[in-house]
N, CA, C and O atoms as a GROMACS GRO file, in nm:
protein
  388
    1MET      N    1   0.064  -0.101  -0.016
    1MET     CA    2   0.008   0.013   0.024
    1MET      C    3   0.108   0.139  -0.049
    1MET      O    4   0.231   0.133  -0.048
    2MET      N    5   0.058   0.209  -0.088
    2MET     CA    6   0.130   0.363  -0.069
    2MET      C    7   0.008   0.512  -0.040
    2MET      O    8  -0.112   0.536  -0.051
    3ILE      N    9   0.091   0.555  -0.013
    3ILE     CA   10   0.013   0.710   0.038
    3ILE      C   11   0.084   0.816  -0.076
    3ILE      O   12   0.192   0.793  -0.131
    4GLN      N   13   0.013   0.916  -0.094
    4GLN     CA   14   0.107   1.006  -0.222
    4GLN      C   15   0.003   1.118  -0.153
    4GLN      O   16  -0.120   1.119  -0.150
    5LEU      N   17   0.108   1.219  -0.098
    5LEU     CA   18   0.011   1.375  -0.103
    5LEU      C   19   0.054   1.436  -0.169
    5LEU      O   20   0.176   1.437  -0.182
    6THR      N   21  -0.032   1.521  -0.244
    6THR     CA   22  -0.024   1.650  -0.335
    6THR      C   23  -0.056   1.741  -0.241
    6THR      O   24  -0.123   1.722  -0.140
    7LYS      N   25   0.016   1.886  -0.296
    7LYS     CA   26   0.009   1.980  -0.223
    7LYS      C   27   0.044   2.106  -0.319
    7LYS      O   28   0.151   2.112  -0.380
    8TYR      N   29  -0.055   2.202  -0.325
    8TYR     CA   30  -0.036   2.300  -0.475
    8TYR      C   31  -0.107   2.437  -0.432
    8TYR      O   32  -0.188   2.435  -0.338
    9ARG      N   33  -0.079   2.548  -0.496
    9ARG     CA   34  -0.123   2.614  -0.481
    9ARG      C   35  -0.234   2.645  -0.594
    9ARG      O   36  -0.202   2.607  -0.707
   10SER      N   37  -0.376   2.716  -0.581
   10SER     CA   38  -0.475   2.737  -0.726
   10SER      C   39  -0.469   2.888  -0.750
   10SER      O   40  -0.461   2.972  -0.660
   11GLY      N   41  -0.474   2.913  -0.870
   11GLY     CA   42  -0.536   3.060  -0.922
   11GLY      C   43  -0.668   3.095  -0.926
   11GLY      O   44  -0.707   3.209  -0.947
   12LEU      N   45  -0.757   2.972  -0.900
   12LEU     CA   46  -0.915   2.922  -0.864
   12LEU      C   47  -0.952   3.012  -0.713
   12LEU      O   48  -0.888   3.010  -0.608
   13THR      N   49  -1.084   3.092  -0.747
   13THR     CA   50  -1.126   3.091  -0.601
   13THR      C   51  -1.190   2.965  -0.535
   13THR      O   52  -1.259   2.876  -0.586
   14ASP      N   53  -1.135   2.986  -0.366
   14ASP     CA   54  -1.224   2.903  -0.265
   14ASP      C   55  -1.327   2.814  -0.373
   14ASP      O   56  -1.311   2.715  -0.444
   15GLU      N   57  -1.414   2.885  -0.350
   15GLU     CA   58  -1.562   2.846  -0.442
   15GLU      C   59  -1.508   2.761  -0.561
   15GLU      O   60  -1.547   2.644  -0.557
   16GLU      N   61  -1.437   2.790  -0.656
   16GLU     CA   62  -1.410   2.738  -0.829
   16GLU      C   63  -1.325   2.599  -0.744
   16GLU      O   64  -1.368   2.486  -0.768
   17VAL      N   65  -1.180   2.620  -0.628
   17VAL     CA   66  -1.131   2.451  -0.644
   17VAL      C   67  -1.248   2.410  -0.577
   17VAL      O   68  -1.281   2.326  -0.661
   18GLN      N   69  -1.358   2.401  -0.471
   18GLN     CA   70  -1.428   2.354  -0.434
   18GLN      C   71  -1.534   2.255  -0.502
   18GLN      O   72  -1.553   2.137  -0.475
   19ARG      N   73  -1.612   2.355  -0.622
   19ARG     CA   74  -1.642   2.302  -0.731
   19ARG      C   75  -1.539   2.163  -0.807
   19ARG      O   76  -1.536   2.042  -0.784
   20THR      N   77  -1.470   2.243  -0.896
   20THR     CA   78  -1.402   2.123  -0.882
   20THR      C   79  -1.370   2.000  -0.882
   20THR      O   80  -1.390   1.908  -0.962
   21MET      N   81  -1.304   2.008  -0.756
   21MET     CA   82  -1.297   1.862  -0.648
   21MET      C   83  -1.427   1.770  -0.668
   21MET      O   84  -1.443   1.649  -0.658
   22LYS      N   85  -1.494   1.852  -0.693
   22LYS     CA   86  -1.689   1.759  -0.665
   22LYS      C   87  -1.675   1.719  -0.829
   22LYS      O   88  -1.695   1.602  -0.862
   23GLU      N   89  -1.646   1.802  -0.911
   23GLU     CA   90  -1.697   1.742  -1.057
   23GLU      C   91  -1.619   1.670  -1.088
   23GLU      O   92  -1.671   1.594  -1.170
   24ARG      N   93  -1.452   1.627  -1.061
   24ARG     CA   94  -1.381   1.549  -1.093
   24ARG      C   95  -1.404   1.401  -1.003
   24ARG      O   96  -1.352   1.296  -1.040
   25ALA      N   97  -1.483   1.409  -0.893
   25ALA     CA   98  -1.438   1.318  -0.772
   25ALA      C   99  -1.545   1.147  -0.867
   25ALA      O  100  -1.545   1.024  -0.853
   26PRO      N  101  -1.592   1.216  -0.926
   26PRO     CA  102  -1.670   1.056  -0.964
   26PRO      C  103  -1.515   0.960  -1.086
   26PRO      O  104  -1.471   0.846  -1.075
   27ARG      N  105  -1.478   1.067  -1.181
   27ARG     CA  106  -1.397   1.025  -1.250
   27ARG      C  107  -1.280   0.951  -1.164
   27ARG      O  108  -1.219   0.858  -1.217
   28PHE      N  109  -1.240   1.004  -0.991
   28PHE     CA  110  -1.163   0.940  -0.938
   28PHE      C  111  -1.220   0.798  -0.839
   28PHE      O  112  -1.158   0.712  -0.777
   29ARG      N  113  -1.301   0.811  -0.849
   29ARG     CA  114  -1.366   0.637  -0.805
   29ARG      C  115  -1.354   0.560  -0.862
   29ARG      O  116  -1.322   0.451  -0.813
   30GLU      N  117  -1.379   0.580  -1.036
   30GLU     CA  118  -1.301   0.450  -1.125
   30GLU      C  119  -1.151   0.436  -1.142
   30GLU      O  120  -1.107   0.379  -1.242
   31VAL      N  121  -1.073   0.484  -1.052
   31VAL     CA  122  -0.898   0.486  -1.115
   31VAL      C  123  -0.903   0.372  -1.052
   31VAL      O  124  -0.927   0.361  -0.932
   32ALA      N  125  -0.877   0.263  -1.144
   32ALA     CA  126  -0.798   0.081  -1.060
   32ALA      C  127  -0.694   0.118  -0.941
   32ALA      O  128  -0.596   0.193  -0.949
   33GLY      N  129  -0.730   0.063  -0.856
   33GLY     CA  130  -0.616   0.060  -0.754
   33GLY      C  131  -0.621   0.198  -0.645
   33GLY      O  132  -0.558   0.181  -0.540
   34LEU      N  133  -0.679   0.309  -0.659
   34LEU     CA  134  -0.730   0.407  -0.586
   34LEU      C  135  -0.810   0.368  -0.430
   34LEU      O  136  -0.931   0.350  -0.419
   35LEU      N  137  -0.729   0.361  -0.339
   35LEU     CA  138  -0.836   0.301  -0.213
   35LEU      C  139  -0.930   0.391  -0.166
   35LEU      O  140  -1.046   0.364  -0.135
   36GLN      N  141  -0.867   0.518  -0.162
   36GLN     CA  142  -0.924   0.618  -0.085
   36GLN      C  143  -0.865   0.753  -0.163
   36GLN      O  144  -0.788   0.762  -0.258
   37LYS      N  145  -0.914   0.825  -0.108
   37LYS     CA  146  -0.836   1.007  -0.186
   37LYS      C  147  -0.913   1.067  -0.076
   37LYS      O  148  -1.017   1.008  -0.049
   38TYR      N  149  -0.885   1.174  -0.005
   38TYR     CA  150  -0.884   1.273   0.078
   38TYR      C  151  -0.854   1.437   0.017
   38TYR      O  152  -0.769   1.462  -0.069
   39TYR      N  153  -0.939   1.531   0.079
   39TYR     CA  154  -0.926   1.656  -0.047
   39TYR      C  155  -0.876   1.768   0.074
   39TYR      O  156  -0.979   1.792   0.137
   40PHE      N  157  -0.812   1.813   0.108
   40PHE     CA  158  -0.770   1.908   0.183
   40PHE      C  159  -0.757   2.046   0.135
   40PHE      O  160  -0.733   2.077   0.018
   41LYS      N  161  -0.774   2.131   0.237
   41LYS     CA  162  -0.724   2.263   0.219
   41LYS      C  163  -0.612   2.359   0.330
   41LYS      O  164  -0.673   2.444   0.394
   42ASP      N  165  -0.525   2.355   0.345
   42ASP     CA  166  -0.400   2.402   0.446
   42ASP      C  167  -0.438   2.560   0.489
   42ASP      O  168  -0.397   2.654   0.422
   43GLU      N  169  -0.524   2.581   0.613
   43GLU     CA  170  -0.520   2.743   0.602
   43GLU      C  171  -0.437   2.839   0.628
   43GLU      O  172  -0.443   2.956   0.589
   44LYS      N  173  -0.338   2.776   0.710
   44LYS     CA  174  -0.236   2.854   0.734
   44LYS      C  175  -0.158   2.939   0.589
   44LYS      O  176  -0.121   3.056   0.590
   45THR      N  177  -0.149   2.865   0.499
   45THR     CA  178  -0.097   2.817   0.371
   45THR      C  179  -0.128   2.842   0.268
   45THR      O  180  -0.058   2.854   0.167
   46GLY      N  181  -0.278   2.857   0.286
   46GLY     CA  182  -0.364   2.861   0.144
   46GLY      C  183  -0.414   2.749   0.044
   46GLY      O  184  -0.520   2.736  -0.018
   47GLU      N  185  -0.276   2.656   0.052
   47GLU     CA  186  -0.302   2.534  -0.032
   47GLU      C  187  -0.354   2.476  -0.011
   47GLU      O  188  -0.406   2.468   0.100
   48TYR      N  189  -0.378   2.384  -0.123
   48TYR     CA  190  -0.500   2.301  -0.119
   48TYR      C  191  -0.406   2.128  -0.150
   48TYR      O  192  -0.286   2.109  -0.128
   49GLY      N  193  -0.486   2.046  -0.194
   49GLY     CA  194  -0.377   1.887  -0.151
   49GLY      C  195  -0.520   1.773  -0.197
   49GLY      O  196  -0.641   1.770  -0.218
   50ALA      N  197  -0.400   1.696  -0.192
   50ALA     CA  198  -0.503   1.560  -0.132
   50ALA      C  199  -0.419   1.412  -0.106
   50ALA      O  200  -0.313   1.383  -0.161
   51VAL      N  201  -0.474   1.348  -0.034
   51VAL     CA  202  -0.410   1.210   0.031
   51VAL      C  203  -0.455   1.124  -0.064
   51VAL      O  204  -0.575   1.128  -0.093
   52TYR      N  205  -0.360   1.026  -0.135
   52TYR     CA  206  -0.431   0.916  -0.163
   52TYR      C  207  -0.357   0.806  -0.110
   52TYR      O  208  -0.242   0.803  -0.066
   53VAL      N  209  -0.458   0.699  -0.125
   53VAL     CA  210  -0.416   0.547  -0.059
   53VAL      C  211  -0.416   0.495  -0.209
   53VAL      O  212  -0.501   0.520  -0.295
   54TRP      N  213  -0.310   0.424  -0.219
   54TRP     CA  214  -0.323   0.362  -0.334
   54TRP      C  215  -0.289   0.224  -0.306
   54TRP      O  216  -0.200   0.212  -0.222
   55GLU      N  217  -0.344   0.098  -0.360
   55GLU     CA  218  -0.326  -0.071  -0.321
   55GLU      C  219  -0.185  -0.130  -0.350
   55GLU      O  220  -0.148  -0.236  -0.300
   56SER      N  221  -0.089  -0.037  -0.453
   56SER     CA  222   0.002  -0.044  -0.510
   56SER      C  223   0.070   0.048  -0.555
   56SER      O  224   0.015   0.148  -0.599
   57ALA      N  225   0.215   0.034  -0.557
   57ALA     CA  226   0.315   0.170  -0.618
   57ALA      C  227   0.263   0.113  -0.828
   57ALA      O  228   0.288   0.193  -0.918
   58ALA      N  229   0.214   0.010  -0.852
   58ALA     CA  230   0.195  -0.027  -0.981
   58ALA      C  231   0.085   0.053  -1.008
   58ALA      O  232   0.097   0.125  -1.107
   59ALA      N  233  -0.020   0.059  -0.947
   59ALA     CA  234  -0.155   0.151  -0.938
   59ALA      C  235  -0.128   0.307  -0.999
   59ALA      O  236  -0.174   0.378  -1.089
   60MET      N  237  -0.020   0.316  -0.886
   60MET     CA  238  -0.040   0.468  -0.830
   60MET      C  239   0.101   0.526  -0.970
   60MET      O  240   0.119   0.646  -0.991
   61LEU      N  241   0.174   0.428  -1.038
   61LEU     CA  242   0.270   0.450  -1.127
   61LEU      C  243   0.149   0.465  -1.305
   61LEU      O  244   0.171   0.540  -1.400
   62ALA      N  245   0.040   0.370  -1.291
   62ALA     CA  246  -0.024   0.394  -1.388
   62ALA      C  247  -0.075   0.475  -1.408
   62ALA      O  248  -0.070   0.519  -1.523
   63PHE      N  249  -0.175   0.559  -1.280
   63PHE     CA  250  -0.297   0.661  -1.298
   63PHE      C  251  -0.159   0.737  -1.332
   63PHE      O  252  -0.112   0.700  -1.440
   64ARG      N  253  -0.071   0.852  -1.254
   64ARG     CA  254  -0.025   0.908  -1.307
   64ARG      C  255   0.067   0.950  -1.455
   64ARG      O  256   0.142   1.045  -1.477
   65GLN      N  257   0.021   0.825  -1.551
   65GLN     CA  258   0.020   0.842  -1.688
   65GLN      C  259  -0.140   0.885  -1.775
   65GLN      O  260  -0.164   0.930  -1.887
   66THR      N  261  -0.210   0.853  -1.677
   66THR     CA  262  -0.330   0.892  -1.729
   66THR      C  263  -0.392   1.049  -1.781
   66THR      O  264  -0.348   1.153  -1.732
   67ASP      N  265  -0.458   1.047  -1.847
   67ASP     CA  266  -0.538   1.204  -1.860
   67ASP      C  267  -0.564   1.292  -1.772
   67ASP      O  268  -0.521   1.408  -1.773
   68LEU      N  269  -0.679   1.212  -1.645
   68LEU     CA  270  -0.722   1.218  -1.500
   68LEU      C  271  -0.611   1.336  -1.456
   68LEU      O  272  -0.603   1.458  -1.446
   69ALA      N  273  -0.558   1.257  -1.443
   69ALA     CA  274  -0.403   1.278  -1.361
   69ALA      C  275  -0.297   1.404  -1.439
   69ALA      O  276  -0.224   1.489  -1.388
   70GLN      N  277  -0.325   1.372  -1.576
   70GLN     CA  278  -0.223   1.507  -1.672
   70GLN      C  279  -0.333   1.616  -1.645
   70GLN      O  280  -0.272   1.723  -1.640
   71SER      N  281  -0.435   1.632  -1.629
   71SER     CA  282  -0.515   1.713  -1.657
   71SER      C  283  -0.542   1.810  -1.480
   71SER      O  284  -0.643   1.868  -1.440
   72MET      N  285  -0.434   1.796  -1.427
   72MET     CA  286  -0.488   1.848  -1.293
   72MET      C  287  -0.444   1.979  -1.252
   72MET      O  288  -0.500   2.054  -1.172
   73ASN      N  289  -0.291   2.004  -1.342
   73ASN     CA  290  -0.241   2.168  -1.326
   73ASN      C  291  -0.335   2.296  -1.388
   73ASN      O  292  -0.348   2.418  -1.384
   74ALA      N  293  -0.397   2.153  -1.461
   74ALA     CA  294  -0.484   2.306  -1.597
   74ALA      C  295  -0.637   2.283  -1.509
   74ALA      O  296  -0.686   2.396  -1.518
   75ALA      N  297  -0.704   2.225  -1.456
   75ALA     CA  298  -0.818   2.200  -1.377
   75ALA      C  299  -0.836   2.296  -1.284
   75ALA      O  300  -0.938   2.355  -1.250
   76TYR      N  301  -0.698   2.307  -1.238
   76TYR     CA  302  -0.710   2.368  -1.015
   76TYR      C  303  -0.617   2.512  -1.074
   76TYR      O  304  -0.601   2.614  -1.007
   77LYS      N  305  -0.557   2.488  -1.232
   77LYS     CA  306  -0.471   2.643  -1.229
   77LYS      C  307  -0.397   2.663  -1.130
   77LYS      O  308  -0.424   2.731  -1.032
   78ILE      N  309  -0.308   2.607  -1.152
   78ILE     CA  310  -0.154   2.544  -1.024
   78ILE      C  311  -0.097   2.680  -1.056
   78ILE      O  312  -0.089   2.727  -1.169
   79VAL      N  313  -0.047   2.753  -0.914
   79VAL     CA  314   0.026   2.802  -0.977
   79VAL      C  315   0.150   2.814  -0.972
   79VAL      O  316   0.143   2.802  -0.850
   80GLY      N  317   0.270   2.828  -0.991
   80GLY     CA  318   0.392   2.779  -0.916
   80GLY      C  319   0.444   2.593  -0.999
   80GLY      O  320   0.417   2.557  -1.114
   81ASP      N  321   0.516   2.516  -0.896
   81ASP     CA  322   0.521   2.370  -0.872
   81ASP      C  323   0.408   2.335  -0.766
   81ASP      O  324   0.373   2.407  -0.673
   82LYS      N  325   0.350   2.189  -0.805
   82LYS     CA  326   0.288   2.148  -0.711
   82LYS      C  327   0.384   2.017  -0.679
   82LYS      O  328   0.448   1.943  -0.754
   83ARG      N  329   0.364   2.019  -0.528
   83ARG     CA  330   0.463   1.914  -0.430
   83ARG      C  331   0.370   1.767  -0.416
   83ARG      O  332   0.258   1.744  -0.371
   84VAL      N  333   0.487   1.672  -0.487
   84VAL     CA  334   0.452   1.530  -0.451
   84VAL      C  335   0.544   1.439  -0.356
   84VAL      O  336   0.665   1.418  -0.363
   85GLU      N  337   0.448   1.392  -0.262
   85GLU     CA  338   0.568   1.335  -0.149
   85GLU      C  339   0.484   1.192  -0.183
   85GLU      O  340   0.364   1.176  -0.208
   86ILE      N  341   0.587   1.104  -0.174
   86ILE     CA  342   0.522   0.967  -0.150
   86ILE      C  343   0.591   0.854  -0.073
   86ILE      O  344   0.713   0.850  -0.085
   87PHE      N  345   0.531   0.759   0.007
   87PHE     CA  346   0.563   0.706   0.127
   87PHE      C  347   0.465   0.583   0.092
   87PHE      O  348   0.358   0.576   0.033
   88ASP      N  349   0.560   0.479   0.164
   88ASP     CA  350   0.515   0.317   0.198
   88ASP      C  351   0.418   0.285   0.279
   88ASP      O  352   0.408   0.390   0.342
   89VAL      N  353   0.331   0.207   0.328
   89VAL     CA  354   0.241   0.227   0.454
   89VAL      C  355   0.291   0.111   0.520
   89VAL      O  356   0.272   0.003   0.465
   90THR      N  357   0.367   0.115   0.655
   90THR     CA  358   0.437   0.038   0.704
   90THR      C  359   0.353  -0.046   0.808
   90THR      O  360   0.378  -0.159   0.851
   91MET      N  361   0.266   0.023   0.834
   91MET     CA  362   0.094  -0.036   0.911
   91MET      C  363   0.012   0.053   0.933
   91MET      O  364   0.029   0.174   0.928
   92VAL      N  365  -0.127  -0.035   0.972
   92VAL     CA  366  -0.252   0.030   0.949
   92VAL      C  367  -0.280   0.053   1.106
   92VAL      O  368  -0.200  -0.015   1.168
   93LEU      N  369  -0.343   0.105   1.168
   93LEU     CA  370  -0.438   0.107   1.262
   93LEU      C  371  -0.521  -0.005   1.309
   93LEU      O  372  -0.512  -0.095   1.393
   94ARG      N  373  -0.635   0.051   1.191
   94ARG     CA  374  -0.727  -0.057   1.195
   94ARG      C  375  -0.724  -0.107   1.051
   94ARG      O  376  -0.725  -0.040   0.947
   95ASP      N  377  -0.721  -0.245   1.067
   95ASP     CA  378  -0.768  -0.377   0.926
   95ASP      C  379  -0.894  -0.308   0.898
   95ASP      O  380  -0.982  -0.243   0.955
   96GLU      N  381  -0.849  -0.368   0.746
   96GLU     CA  382  -1.020  -0.358   0.643
   96GLU      C  383  -1.096  -0.479   0.677
   96GLU      O  384  -1.041  -0.589   0.670
   97GLU      N  385  -1.229  -0.464   0.718
   97GLU     CA  386  -1.320  -0.543   0.706
   97GLU      C  387  -1.331  -0.644   0.612
   97GLU      O  388  -1.430  -0.718   0.612
   0.00000   0.00000   0.00000
């Protein structure tokens, strides 16, 4: 299992970012190997982002080649560079049922 953390600044208003997240969410529900995605806003920095939970590194890498992944910069009008960090999951608190 892998965790991917993405943070970025957007040229959109908060309302536009929220609307874009909601509009794109159904497409993410169909992504193979994506177990969960948590959207967030860092109130201190004004950055937006997401935490992705992947079943495997292969699923994450395959997604990064898709049009959906490639369209993120344009969809959110990302200002500057987005930051992406990737982590191996070493333990989970609650096992899936």
